[in-house]
N, C-alpha and C positions, 0 to 999 in steps of 0.2 A: 553941818550933814552929818550923818550917820552913815556905819559901815554898810547898811540894807538900803540908803540912798545913794550909792556910790553909781554914780553913773559907769555902763561897763559901754564902750564906745568900742570902734574898730581901730580909730587912734589909739586908745591904751593898752587892746590886746597886742598892736604891734611894740609898742613900746616894754611891755614887759617879756616880750619874743625876745626882742633887740640885748634886753637886759641880762635875762636870764638862757635863751637857747637861741643863740644870733644866725644859727647857721638856718634857719626857719624862718626868721623874719622879713624874707623877700616875696613869701608865698601871698597869692591873694588871701584877703580877708572878708568872709562875709558873713552874714547876720543869719542866723537862724531862727526864723516864728517859734512860739510858743516856749515851754519851758518857766519854771517860778520856782523851785529850791535853786535850781542852775541854771547857768543861760548857754547856750551854744554860740560855735561861727564856727564856721565850714574854715579853712587853712588848706587851700588849697585843695586838689580834687580827691586826696587819697586820706587826709587828716581833719579834726575838729580840736577847739578847745574848750574844754568845759568849767567854767564859771562860776564857782561859790557864789548866790546870789542874797536867796530868801534863808537857805539853810543857815539856820542858828551858830553851827556845829560843822567841821570838815569831815565826820565822822563817814557818810556819805561815802563820800570823793575816795577818802583813805582806804573805806573796805572793798572797793571799786580796785583800787591801786592795786590791793593785797591779794587781790583770787580770781579776778578775772585773768590775769594770763596763768594763772592754775587750770580756770576751767574751759578758756576758750579753745584750747588745742584740739578738747576729745567732745566739743557740740558742733552739730552735722550745717547750722546758720552760723552765718556773720554774728559777731559780737564785739561790741568796741573795745577795744584796748588800748589800756594804755602805753604810751611810748617815750612820753616826758613830763617829769616832775613841774608845776612849776609853784614855790614858795610864796609866802607872806611876804611883802615887801614895803617901804614906806610909799609906794604907786599906789599897790593894793593889797589891802591885809590880811586876805583871806587865799587861799588856797586853790590853784585850778591845776587842769588836768590836759596834755595833747594826748590826744584818743585816736584809732584809727577810727575812720568813717564809714557808718553802715547805709551803701548806696539802699534808695528806693525812695517811697511814701507813706507818711505817717498813716496806720489805717482812719485815724480820726480825718480824715479829707483825702484818704481812700475808698478800696474797696475789694469782696473777696469774689472772684465771679469761677474760680475751679472750686468748688466748696470741699472735694473727695480729695482733691492734693493737697491743700491746705490742711484740714484734718488729717490727715496722713504726715505732713510736715511736722505740725504742731506735735504730734504723739511721738515722732523720732526724735524730736529737739527734747521731749520731757522725758521722754524714757533714757536721753544721757546724760540729759540734767539730774534725775532722780537718783544720786545714787547716793551711799552714807558717807555722810560728812565728817571731815577730823574734829576732833576732839576740841580743838579750837576755834572749830569755825564761829563764825557771829550765830548768837542769837537773836529772835525777834524782841519787842519792846511791845508794839502795839498790832502787832498782827502774828500770826502764826499759831495760835492756842485755838483750842477745839469752840466751835460756835459758840457753845452753852455760857465761854466766858467774852464774848461780843456784843452780849446782847445790850447792852446799854447802846453801844454806836449801832446798831442797826433799830435800834428803835427812837436814836434822835436822830437817824437818815429818813426812815418811815414818817415820823411825823414835817419833820419838817417838806419832804415832798408832796405832804400832804393829796395822796394817791384819792380817788373816790372810793368810797367804800366798798363795794364787792371787787375792786382789786386789790386794796389793801388787805382785804380778808385770804385773796386767794396767795399774796405776797408772805404773809405771818405763815399760813399754810405751810408752806413751801421751807421758812424759817426754821417752824414748830419743828419741822420732821428731821430737821439738819440737826439741831439742838437733841434730839433724842438720838443721835446715831450715835454707836458705840464710836470712841475715840480710836484714834491712829495709836496702834501699837508695833511699827516695826520701827527701826532704828531711825536717827536723825535726819534727813535726805536734803543735799542742796535745793533749796523752793527760791524762784527768782522772786515771787513775792509782789508783783505790784502789775501783772500779765495785763492790760488795760489797752487802748485801741489806740492810746498816742506814743505807748512804749513797744510797738514793731510797726517795723514795716513793712509792705508790701511790693511787688511789681509781676507783672505778667499774669496778674488777676489770683496771685499764690502770696501766703507767708514769702519772703527773702531775709527776714534778719529780725534780731530780737536787741531791744537796744533798755537802758537806765537800768542796771542792777545796783542801785546804792539800796533797796531795801534787801537787796538776798540773805539770807538764814538759812539755817539748818531745820528743819521740823515736817508737819505733816505736808507732805505733796499736795493734798485738796487745795490747799491756797492758790495753787498753778491749775487745777484741775477744774477751777470755775471758770478757765477760759475757754470751755467746749463752748459755752453759752456767749461769753460774754467777748469774743472775738471771732467765732466763726458762724460760718451764714447757718442759716433756719434749716434743720434737717441733717446739720453736720456732725451732732455732738455724737450720738450711736455708734457712727463710723469713726471718729474719735476715739473712743470707750474700746473700740473693740481693738484699733491698731496700739493704742497702749497698754492693753494688755495686763495692768497690775493692779488696777483698779476695784477693789469690791464692793458689793453694795453699801457700806458704810460711809467709805469716801466718796463714791457717787453722791451721796445724800447729803453728804458735808460738804461737799464741791456746792450743791446747787443751792443750798442757803450761803454759802459765801458771792455765787456769785449774783445771789441776789440784791446781798447788801453792796457788793461794787456796785451792779446799777443803777440802784438809787441813788448811792456815792456820785455816780455819774448823771445823773438828771439834775442832781443839786447843784454840781459845776455850773450845771446848763442853765438853771437859775438864777446862779450868782452872776453868770453873765449876760443874762437878758435884762437884771436889775444892777451890771454896771459895778457889781463886787471885784475888788482887790481879787485875783486868781480865777475870776470866774470865766469859763468857756460856753458860747451859747452854742456851739455847734456841738457839743456834751450832750447836751438833753435826748433831742432824736436820737443819738447814736445810745443812749441808754433808754429809752425808751424800745428800742426795736429788740436791742439784750436781754430785756425783761421779760418780753413776748415771748421771745424761746426758752426763758428761762421757766417762765409756767408751763409749756408743752412739753415739757421734759425731756427724757433720751429718746 
């Protein structure tokens, strides 16, 4: 059995806790649905164990361990914060981290009914996050660049999703406008980098937490501003950008194109789920299609 095929069970989690953090081993362990690169297990009521699974290296977990304690105190929404580190061992040759649990329901299984409140909440969160990052902040490898440098990825998603011709032309026009937009000229700021409906939680009809910071980097905030369409309900993007108040026309154009690409990714993951492919998520297809409709309507 290879490392990626190790079966992660509640018993394994308990055994690892007994070995490395015995004071936590008596808490209830419950599996959390979802996850691909990492698998999550609830630990009692206030904690979770994040187990490296398909991620080939521990880089993303180590990044969260290093930087989330720095960022979390100044962010206005709950985010998972590492509290204990689990190191590779004979029982499990990968990294695992005990983190605070962010209560709420993942947006890909929930909904936002208070659109104006959610727009203001997301804007406030991103205003707090998008500050100049230090020189030793992580730099993105496969994201964070200007859309013009991501055209291959966009084309691959567009071809794979196989939209109707008219719709594909509309999406391509949004992307081409993003490619033509001026580049980010400000300092590299902290960026979450992966704001999609499975990485935010909702309660009481609005956003209540942000999770999965493994892709965080220092760079162009447009990668997060795409969430105005990917996360928020129809008609909320304009309010979001008014509340955020830092995005010029070029940033909005780049963000809209990146949102289109993210929607295609969600739709592709939905198709993969319908086909029973590993990592596919059938319920993401409708989520991505609805978000694409919002992208095409603009701000």
